[in-house]
N, C-alpha and C positions, 0 to 999 in steps of 0.2 A: 620868535626865536625861543627855544626851550633849552634849559641847562640841566644836565644830569651829572651826578657824581658816579663814576664807574666803580663797580664793586667786584669786578672780575679778578683783579690782582691787587697787591698792597699799595700800588701807586696812588689810587684814589683820584684819578684825573678828573678835572672839571671839563666836561665835554658839552659842546653846544651843537644844536641842530637848527639850521635856519629854515625859513618857510619853503625853500626849494628842496629840502632834504640833505643839504650839504653838512657834513659833520667835521668838526674841528676841535682840537684840544686833546685828543687821545694820543698816548705815547706808544700804543701797540695796536695791531690789527684786531685783537680780541676785544678791545674797548670799542672800536668802531662797530663790530658785529653786535655787541651787547646793546649799545645805544640805538642802533638801527632797529633792533628787535623791540626794545623798550619804548621807542617813540612811535612805532607803528602798531604793534600788537603785543602788549606786555603779558608775560607768563610767569607763573610762580610754581615752585614745588611746595606742596601743602603737607604739613605735619599735624598730627592729631592723636587721638586715642580711639580705640574701637572696643565695644562691649564684648566681654568674654563670658560664655555660659558653660556650665559643667565643672566649675571650680569654686571651692570655698575660699581658696587662698588669693586668687586673682580676679579682679572685677573688670579691668581693662588691660589692653595691650597697646603700646605705642605703635603708631603706624605713619606712613607717608606715601605720597604718590611717587611712583618710580620714574617719573619724568615730569616736566612742567605742564601745567594746565593753563588755559586762558584765564587771565586775572578776573574777568567778569563772571567766571563760573565758580569761583571759590566758595561762595555761600551755598550754591546748589550741590557741589561736591561734599561740603560739610554736612548738609542734610542727609545725603546718602550714607556717609560714614556714621552719622548719629543713629540712623535706622538699622544699620548692620549689626549682626551678632555673629561671633566666631566661636566655634567649639574648641574647648580645651582638650588636649595640649595644642600649643601654637608653635610653629617652627619659624626660625629667623628667615625673612624674605618670603614667607608664605603669602600667596596672593589671597587677600581678604575680599576684595571687590575687583573683579576682572572688568577691564574696559569701562571704567566708571563713566557713566553718562555719554557713552560713545566717543570719548576723547582719545581712545587708543592708549590710555594710560591706566595702569593698575594701581590699586591701593595695596601696599604690602606691609607685613609686620616688621618692625625694626628691633624686636627683642624676642628671644625664645622663652616660652613659658612651659615648664615641665612640672 
């Protein structure tokens, strides 16, 4: 049996999953979906910074994945972000890395640099 604390809403339910996959303790259906996903194939949205070239004022731009990636790929995606360089200026939500490591998820800028 595994226990999770649901982070989807402010309730912070203690949700358990037994060996057969039965879920209990959630107060809403969103908590059940979260725990089902977390117990079978955890995913995360990744935030970081990406190197900016062509500007003396800015060295990096904050970025994030525009969707969740498999948790086991976090370090591989971070390596791709660390290798990437983006040209100045940078627009908000500009795609910095398209379909990073064939995940179907893009890395986008979270700040505009002008």
